[in-house]
C-alpha positions in Angstrom: -16.6 154.8 2.4 -17.4 157.5 5.0 -16.3 161.0 3.7 -16.3 163.9 6.1 -15.5 167.5 5.1 -13.4 169.2 7.8 -12.4 172.3 5.8 -13.7 173.6 2.5 -11.6 176.8 2.3 -14.3 178.9 3.8 -16.9 181.4 3.0 -18.1 184.4 4.9 -21.2 184.4 7.1 -24.2 185.9 5.3 -25.7 189.1 6.8 -27.7 188.2 9.8 -26.9 185.5 12.4 -23.1 185.1 12.9 -22.8 181.6 11.5 -21.0 180.2 8.5 -22.6 177.3 6.8 -20.2 176.5 4.0 -16.7 177.2 5.3 -14.5 178.6 8.0 -11.4 176.2 7.7 -9.1 175.5 4.8 -9.0 172.3 2.9 -9.2 169.0 4.7 -11.3 165.9 4.0 -11.3 162.5 5.9 -12.1 159.1 4.5 -12.7 156.1 6.6 -13.1 152.5 5.5 -12.5 149.2 7.4 -10.8 151.0 10.3 -8.3 152.8 7.9 -8.2 156.6 7.8 -7.0 158.8 4.9 -6.8 162.6 5.3 -6.8 164.7 2.1 -4.9 167.9 2.6 -3.8 169.5 5.9 -5.5 172.9 5.9 -6.7 174.4 9.2 -9.6 171.8 9.3 -7.1 169.1 10.2 -6.6 170.7 13.6 -10.3 169.9 14.6 -10.1 166.5 12.9 -7.0 165.6 15.0 -9.0 165.8 18.2 -11.4 163.1 17.0 -8.7 160.5 16.1 -7.9 159.0 19.6 -7.0 155.4 19.3 -5.7 155.5 15.8 -2.3 153.7 15.3 -1.7 154.9 11.7 -2.9 157.9 9.7 -2.2 158.6 6.1 -2.3 162.3 5.0 -2.3 162.8 1.3 -1.4 166.4 0.2 -2.4 167.7 -3.2 0.3 170.4 -3.1 2.1 172.6 -0.8 0.4 176.0 -1.0 -0.1 177.4 2.5 -3.8 176.9 2.7 -3.3 173.1 2.2 -0.6 172.6 4.8 -1.1 175.3 7.5 -2.9 172.9 9.9 0.0 170.4 10.0 1.7 172.0 13.0 -1.5 171.8 14.9 -2.4 168.2 14.1 -2.4 166.4 17.4 -1.4 162.9 16.1 1.9 164.2 14.7 3.1 164.7 18.3 1.8 161.4 19.6 4.5 158.7 19.8 1.8 156.0 19.7 0.6 157.1 16.2 2.5 156.5 13.0 1.7 159.3 10.6 2.5 158.8 6.9 2.6 162.0 4.9 2.4 161.8 1.0 2.9 164.7 -1.3 4.5 165.8 -4.5 8.2 166.8 -4.7 9.4 169.6 -7.0 12.2 169.4 -9.5 14.5 171.1 -6.9 13.6 169.7 -3.6 12.1 166.5 -2.2 9.0 166.6 0.1 11.0 166.9 3.2 13.0 169.8 1.9 9.9 171.6 0.9 8.0 171.0 4.3 11.0 172.1 6.3 10.5 175.6 5.0 7.2 175.7 7.1 7.9 173.3 10.0 11.0 175.1 11.3 11.8 178.5 12.8 11.0 181.3 12.2 7.6 180.1 10.8 7.1 177.4 13.4 8.8 176.6 16.7 9.0 172.8 16.2 11.4 171.3 13.6 10.1 168.6 11.3 12.9 166.3 12.4 11.5 166.4 16.0 8.2 164.8 15.2 8.2 161.3 16.8 6.8 158.9 14.1 6.5 160.7 10.8 7.1 158.9 7.5 7.4 160.9 4.3 6.6 159.6 0.9 7.6 161.6 -2.3 4.6 161.1 -4.5 5.0 160.1 -8.2 2.0 159.8 -10.5 0.6 156.3 -10.4 -1.3 153.8 -8.3 -0.6 152.7 -4.7 -2.4 151.0 -1.8 -3.2 152.6 1.5 -5.0 150.1 3.7 -8.4 149.4 2.3 -7.9 152.1 -0.3 -6.5 152.0 -3.9 -5.2 155.4 -4.7 -4.4 156.9 -8.2 -2.5 160.1 -8.2 -2.0 162.3 -11.3 -0.6 165.8 -11.9 -3.4 168.3 -12.6 -3.6 171.9 -13.9 -2.7 174.2 -10.9 0.4 176.4 -10.4 3.3 174.4 -8.8 3.6 170.6 -8.5 -0.1 169.6 -7.8 -1.8 166.2 -7.9 -5.4 165.1 -7.8 -6.5 161.8 -6.4 -8.9 159.1 -7.3 -9.5 156.8 -4.3 -11.4 153.5 -4.5 -12.6 150.8 -2.3 -14.6 147.6 -3.1 -17.8 149.7 -2.7 -17.1 153.0 -4.3 -14.8 155.6 -5.9 -14.1 159.2 -5.0 -12.2 161.9 -6.9 -10.6 164.9 -5.1 -9.5 167.9 -7.1 -9.7 170.8 -4.7 -7.5 173.2 -6.7 -8.0 172.6 -10.4 -8.3 174.7 -13.6 -9.2 172.2 -16.4 -10.5 174.9 -18.7 -7.1 176.6 -19.0 -5.7 176.8 -22.6 -8.6 175.3 -24.5 -10.7 177.1 -27.1 -13.9 176.0 -25.4 -14.7 173.8 -22.4 -15.1 170.9 -22.2 -12.8 170.3 -25.3 -11.9 166.6 -25.4 -11.9 164.1 -22.6 -8.5 162.8 -23.4 -7.0 166.3 -23.2 -8.9 167.4 -20.1 -6.8 167.7 -16.9 -8.1 165.3 -14.2 -10.5 163.4 -16.5 -9.0 160.0 -15.7 -9.3 160.7 -12.0 -12.9 161.8 -12.2 -14.3 159.4 -14.8 -17.4 157.6 -13.5 -16.8 158.2 -9.7 -19.6 158.1 -7.1 -18.4 161.4 -5.6 -16.4 164.2 -7.0 -15.0 166.9 -4.8 -14.0 169.7 -7.1 -12.8 173.3 -7.1 -15.6 175.8 -7.8 -14.1 179.0 -6.5 -15.4 181.5 -9.0 -18.4 182.9 -10.7 -18.0 183.0 -14.5 -17.4 186.8 -14.4 -14.8 186.4 -11.7 -13.0 183.6 -13.6 -12.5 185.9 -16.7 -10.3 188.2 -14.6 -8.4 185.3 -13.0 -7.5 182.9 -15.9 -4.3 181.0 -15.1 -4.7 181.3 -11.3 -5.4 177.6 -11.0 -9.1 177.6 -10.0 -12.4 176.9 -11.7 -15.6 178.7 -12.4 -18.7 176.9 -11.2 -19.8 176.5 -14.8 -16.6 174.8 -15.7 -16.9 172.5 -12.6 -20.4 171.4 -13.7 -19.1 170.8 -17.2 -16.2 168.7 -15.9 -18.6 166.6 -13.8 -20.9 166.1 -16.8 -17.9 165.1 -19.0 -16.7 162.7 -16.4 -20.2 161.2 -15.9 -20.0 161.4 -12.0 -22.9 160.5 -9.8 -22.6 163.3 -7.3 -20.6 166.6 -7.3 -19.5 168.5 -4.2 -18.4 172.0 -4.9 -15.3 172.9 -2.9 -12.6 175.5 -2.3 -15.2 178.3 -1.9 -13.9 181.9 -2.4 -13.4 183.5 1.1 -15.1 186.6 -0.3 -18.3 184.7 -1.1 -20.9 184.7 1.6 -23.1 181.8 2.2 -26.0 183.5 0.4 -23.7 184.1 -2.5 -22.8 180.4 -2.8 -26.5 179.5 -2.6 -27.3 182.0 -5.4 -24.5 180.9 -7.7 -25.3 177.2 -7.3 -29.0 177.7 -7.9 -28.4 179.8 -11.0 -25.9 177.4 -12.5 -27.9 174.2 -11.8 -31.1 175.7 -13.1 -29.5 176.6 -16.5 -29.9 173.0 -17.8 -30.9 169.5 -16.3 -28.0 167.7 -14.7 -27.6 164.0 -14.6 -25.9 164.1 -11.3 -26.6 165.5 -7.8 -24.9 168.7 -6.7 -24.1 169.7 -3.1 -22.2 172.9 -2.1 -19.4 171.6 0.1 -20.3 172.4 3.8 -17.9 172.1 6.6 -19.1 169.1 8.8 -21.0 167.4 5.9 -20.7 163.6 5.9 -21.3 161.4 2.8 -21.6 157.6 3.0 -20.3 156.8 -0.5 -21.2 153.5 -1.9 -24.0 152.8 0.6 -26.7 150.6 -0.8 
């Protein structure tokens, strides 16, 4: 399974050369296996991804939730306007509106000049928790701890399994974390995966002032990965106020505190992982 990070929710450039190593675009990850393509979230990174997908006949976009940083690239995703491409868009409904009703609020005037109904070959899927197939992929979707209807994904092929929890606060409401595996949001999605892509927005000090906002401190992300016994953790959803050097420092401090039984990589835009390679 080829995994490419197209948007990690961005960090600032560190003082010095005007480059950004870890971010720039909001959440978007592409998975490829056996000629099939899954896109996880439609942040601004999906615009750049869309330019690379010439020749595709079907693309499946799986949304975790409909906060703006996860859908704002949709209107600029080139395949949506191509009559030769069938785009399937999966995402959670709310108790009040189906997925179409929720997306129309963005893809219509005055926020966007093109109506959702005018896109040539768009198929919408209201997502319920459970298992479904997308091409070569077996997908498990479950509700996770984040404000509003939000799902995380476990995506498996014959070779490997990946979990994607970009906006997630598993430490919320427990006396200490980790508490119990069977009470931990997202545990069934992450258990034993080869690659875990997980929210790590805050330092521990920042998290204490933002409990309930739906995001994780890096120490909680590491604890979740240890609990789930993953093989490789990619930290994700970097705080836009964190410069590259800050992400380096926080990662080094957190991983030096105790030996870890898994690899840790700060999520860098453009990074590619061959998950399940021998």
